C-alpha positions in Angstrom: 41.5 43.8 0.4 39.5 41.1 -0.4 37.0 40.6 -3.7 33.7 40.5 -3.7 32.6 36.7 -4.4 30.7 36.8 -8.2 27.6 34.1 -8.4 25.7 34.1 -11.6 26.2 37.1 -12.8 26.1 38.7 -9.4 28.4 40.5 -7.2 27.7 39.5 -3.3 28.7 42.2 -0.9 28.6 41.6 2.8 28.6 44.4 5.5 28.8 44.0 9.3 26.8 46.1 11.4 27.2 47.8 14.6 25.3 45.4 16.2 27.3 41.9 15.1 24.9 40.9 12.3 25.8 40.6 8.5 23.9 42.3 5.7 24.2 41.1 2.1 23.7 43.0 -0.8 23.7 41.8 -4.3 25.0 43.7 -7.4 23.3 42.2 -10.8 26.5 42.4 -13.7 25.4 43.3 -17.0 22.0 44.3 -18.2 20.4 46.8 -15.1 17.1 45.8 -14.5 15.5 45.6 -11.2 15.3 41.8 -9.9 12.7 42.0 -7.0 10.9 44.6 -4.9 13.9 44.3 -2.6 15.3 46.5 -4.9 18.0 49.3 -4.0 18.5 50.7 -7.2 18.9 49.2 -11.0 21.4 47.3 -10.2 21.8 46.6 -5.9 19.4 44.5 -4.0 19.9 43.8 -0.4 19.3 40.5 0.4 16.3 40.1 3.4 17.8 39.3 6.7 20.9 40.0 9.2 22.7 37.3 9.5 25.5 35.6 12.5 28.0 35.7 10.3 29.4 36.5 6.8 29.5 32.9 5.4 25.5 32.9 6.4 25.0 36.2 4.2 27.1 34.8 1.3 24.9 31.5 1.3 21.8 33.6 1.8 22.7 35.9 -1.2 23.1 32.9 -3.4 20.1 31.1 -2.1 18.1 34.4 -3.0 19.4 34.5 -6.6 18.8 30.7 -7.3 14.9 31.6 -6.3 15.6 35.0 -8.4 17.0 32.7 -11.6 14.3 30.0 -11.0 11.1 32.5 -10.9 12.5 34.3 -14.1 12.5 31.0 -16.1 9.4 29.9 -14.8 7.6 32.9 -15.9 9.7 32.5 -19.8 
């Protein structure tokens, strides 16, 4: 069993669909607060899109996290 990667206080989970495409989800570690309109719960956010590989899903999740971090810093 492999461990899901942690990136900037977020755990990145990937799921392979029956179609063969991949989805990404982000779990916020620490303080529980919905970060986007894509939030499934206070801690879990679905990364928009479907990806050809697990690596693409992870990279997209990291970009998504970077964008959210940047937006929250801009609002501060």
